[in-house]
N, C-alpha and C positions, 0 to 999 in steps of 0.2 A: 529633281526628286520625283516629279510626276512621271517622267520617262522611266525611271527605275521601277516604280510601282507598276506601271503598265507592262514593262518587260517581265516582272515577276509574275504578274497575273497571267500573262501568256504562257509562261513556263509551267505554272500550276495547272492551267487548262490542258497543256500537253501531257502533264503527269496524270491528270484525270482520265485522259483518253487511253494512256498506257495501262491504267488500272482496270479499265472496263473489261477487256477480254478475260483475264483470270477471274474477275468477280462473276461474270456471266456463266463461266464454266462451273464454278463452285455452286452457284445458285441452281443451275440445271441438275447437277448431281443431287443437291438437296431436294429438289422437287421429285426426282425419281425415287429417292429413299422414302420421302413422305407418302408418295403414291403407293409404294409397296407395303409399308408398315403403318401408315396412317400418322396423323398428327399426335403430339403428346397429349396425354389425358388432361393436363392442366389447362389446355386451351379450351375456353368456353365455346359453346355453340354460338355461331353468329360472329365470332371474332377470328375466324380462320384467316380471312383476307388481311386483317391488320397484323396478325402474327407473321404471316409470310412476307409482307411488305417490310416490317421492321427487321426481320431476319435478312432479307436481301440488302437493305441499306447498311446493316451492320457488317455484312460480308464485304460490301463495296468499300466501306470506310476503312476496314482493316487492309484491304488490298491497296487503297490509295495511300494509307500511311506507310505501308511497306515500300511502295514505289518512291515516295518522297524521301524515305530514309536511304534507300539505295542511291538516289540521285541528289542527295543533300548538297554535295559540292557544287553541282550545276545550279541548284536553286540559289545558293549563296553567291555564286559567280554572276547569276542573272541580276541580282540586286546591287551588288558592289563589284563591278567588273574592273579588273586591272586594265588601264589604258582604254577605258570604254569609249573615249572620244575618237581614238584611232581605229579600234576594232569595229565599232558600230554594232550592227545586227549580225555580223558574221560569227559563225560558230556559236550560236546562242541556243542550240537545241539540245536534245538528249540522245542524239545518234552516237555511234561509236567514235566517229571522227571528232565530233564536238567535245565529247568527254576527254578524248586524248589531247585535243588542243588546250582544253581547260587545265588538265593536269600539267602540261608543259609550261603554261603560263605561271602556274603556282610554283613549279620548280625553278623557273627562271627568276621569279621574284625572291625566292629563298636562297639564291646564290648557287643552286645546283645546275650550272649552265650546261655541263656535258650531258646530263640526263635529259634536260630540257631540249637540247639540240637533237638528240636521238628521237624524241617523241615528235618534235616538229617535223623532222624528216619522214617519220612514219605517216604523218597526216597527208603527205604528198601522194600516197598510194590510193587515197580515196578520191572520189569524183568531186571536183571543186568548181565553183563558178569563177568568173574573172575577178570579182571583188575579193573573194576568199583567197584566191591565188596570190593577189598582191599583199594582203595582210600576212599570209603565211611566209611569203618571201622576205618581208621586212623583219620578222622575228627570227627567221633563220639567219639573216644577215647580222642581226643584233647579237645572236649567240656566237657567231664566228668572230665578230669584233671583240667580244668579251674574252674569247679564247685566244686572242692575239694572232688571228689570221686575217689581216685586213684585206688581202686580195680577194679571198673568197667572200668576205662580207660585202665589199664594194659591188661584186657581181650580183648578189641577191638584192642589194638596195636598188640597183638599176632595174632589175626585174620587178621590184615592187612599184617603181614609178611607171613602168610599162603597163602594168595591170591595174592602174588607177588608184594606188595607195597615195596617202598624203604626200604631195611633192615636196613640201617644206621639210618634213622630217626625213624623208628619204635623201634629199639633197644634203641636209646637214650632216647626217651620219656618213654618207658617201664621202663628203669633204674631209671628215675626220679620218676615214680610212685611208684616203690618199695622203693625208698628212703623216699618218703612221708609216706608210710605205715610202715616205720621202719623195712622193710625186707632188712637189710643192706647187708647181705651175697649175696642175690640174685642180688641186685643192683650192688655190686662190681663185681660179675661174668659177668654181662652184660657189664659193663664198660671194663673189661678185654677182652671180645670178640670184642668189638669195637676197642680196641688198636691193635688188630691183623689185622685190615683192613686198606686199604688206605683211609685216611680221608680227605675230602675237608677242605677249610678254615673255613667253618661254624662250624667245630668241634674243633677249636683251644682252646676252653675253657674246653675241656674234662679233662685235668690234674687237673685244678683248681676245677672242679666239683667233682673229686674223693677226692681232699683235703677237700672240704666242707662235703663230705660224712663222713669222719673221724671226722670232727669237730662236727657233729651231735652226734657222739658216744663218744665225749669228749676224743679223742685220738690225742692230739696235735702233738706228735712226728711223728706218721704216716701221719697226715695231712701235716706237714711241709715238709716231703719228697716229696709229690706230688706237693705242691706249688713250691718247688725249681725246680722240673722237668719242670714245666711250664715256670718258669723264665729262666732256662738254655736253653730251646728251643725257647725262645722269643715269647711265645704264651700267649695271654690274660694277659699281664704283669700287668696292673692296678688291674684286678680281682684277680690275684695270690698274689699281694702285700697286698690287703685287707684281703685275707684269712690268709696270713702269719702273719699279725698283730694280728688277733684273736687267732691264735695258740700260739703266743708269750704271749698274755695275759693269756691264759689258763695254760701256763707253768710258770707263775710268772715272766717273763722277761719283766718288765714294760718299761724299758728304750728302749729296742729293739722294743717293740710294738709301742711306740710313734714315733720312727724314721720310722718304716714301714708304720704307718698310714699317716705320712706326705708325704712319697714317693707315696703312693697310690693316695692321693689327687692331688699331683703335676702331676702325670702321667694321670690324667683324669679318675678316676674310674667312672663307670656308677652309676647314682643315688647317688651322694655324700651325700646328706642329709640323705637318708635312711641308707647308710653305717655308717655315723657318729652316727646315733641313735643306730644301732646294736652294734657298738664299745662301746658306752657309757653304754649301758645296760650290755654288757659282762663285762666291767670294774667294774661296780657297784656290780654285782653278785660275781665276783672274790674277790673283796675287802671284801665283806660281809662273804664269805666262808673261806677266808684265810687272816685274819687280821695280821698274823705273817709274811707275806711276805713283802718285801721292796717295797712300792708304792711311794717312793719319787724319784724326778729327780734331777740330778746334776744342778748346776747353769748355766753350759754351754749348757744344753740341749735345743733344740728348743722349743719355747713356744707352748702352747696348741692352740692358735689362729692361724689364717691364716699366711702364710709365708709373710714376708715383706722384701723388698730390703733395705739395709742400705743407709742412705743419704750420698751423697758425701760431704766431708768437703769443706768449702768455701776457706780455705787457699790454695794458689797455691802450687802445688807439693805434697800436702799431700795425702796419700793413704787412701781409705775407710776402715773402720773397717771390718775385715774378719769375716764372719759368716760361720761356718762349716756346710755343709750339706744342704744349701739352694738353690744353683744354680749348675747345672750340669757342667758348664764350668769354675768354679772358680779354682784358683790355691792356693797352699799352699806354704808359704815361709819357707824354711829350710836352715839354714847354709849360708845365703846370696844368695842362688840359688833358683830360682823359678822352682818348679817341677809340672808337670801336675797331677791333681787329680780330681776324680769325686765327692769328698766331702763326700763319703760314704764308710764305711768299706766293706770288702769282706763278702760274705755270711757266710762263716764258722766263721768269727769273729763277724758278726752281731748278730747271734743267737747261743749261746753256745749249746753244746750237751744237748739233752732233759733229759739225765740221771742225770744231775747235779741237786742238790737241788735248789729250788727257793731262791733268795737272801732274807735275812732278815735284818731289820734295825740294825745298829751298836748300841749295847746296851750302849756303853760308852758315846753316845751322849744324853742319857736319864738320867737326874739327879735323884737320889733317896734320897730325903730329910729325909725320915724316917729311913733309914739304910745306912748311908754314908760309913760304913766300908765294905759294900758288893759291892761297885762300882768297886772294883779291882778284881772281881771274874767272869767276863763274860766268860772267857775261860773254867772255871770249869763246867759251865752249858752246 
């Protein structure tokens, strides 16, 4: 907060300097007029100096107010800058290039990415120092990434690192661009380089990001390893649970996938409707490609719909029906003793080793009316 006020004061001082030339010109014109025609009759003798000083200050105040109104966006930007930790003191003045950069930042934040890119590219025509060149390259790359041109974006993220921009953020977004371009080896090497650094909380999702990198390659075993890493470290838990559910689907572990899906929703995964849509599309594709896998759920499995809390029986002293895996603080009754349980199996039990074959339906449950004598031969197959 102190830094923001200091930056705002610096900008106000700059505005005061900009207001000085027009105020001086107006004051000089006023002096010429008063010299030719004299002071107003209302001015008492001996108060001429006070009148002129008050008039000069009034003219300057008006000029200062006009300048502040014209540069109001820059003053607001100085106090509450978008991405101020990344931009720092770059583009913080009232010059044409600074105003253009400020306008591009506001357009980018408002979702007007194409207009923002045009203005960022226009800033390149001005004289920039090394730090400003790196900042500008990063935001040009960010616009290209949002416009689905990852190859252009990756080039500008590399330039941003070259000119001293935050290496962490430039590497992260470059890795995502490589992932979008299907350059998975390059993306993984960049992620590995990030893992060797001291990462702030903004990068808690990196383990799950690597997991989704392997999901794109249809390598659910490797993806599950990184999702589990994220869960063990307590980082981006809902995000990792959602990815682990997709990995379970790709491995044919439908029951585990349903449990993980429920956990991801309970833990507040971002954009739940979008996640549900991705999960359902993945499930449909897996069922179409692998009809021989077991896609049934046991009767005790949690329903597909939202989690519901069981109603408390009206009879006095009666205990509510226990639903396994619905609430984190529920207890399991065993042998007359109540033991604490989180209602969910351990990770190693939740998802079997990925080397195991996906489960297939029990063939004994499928009657064969055409050849009843073959019903006793499932093991031979």
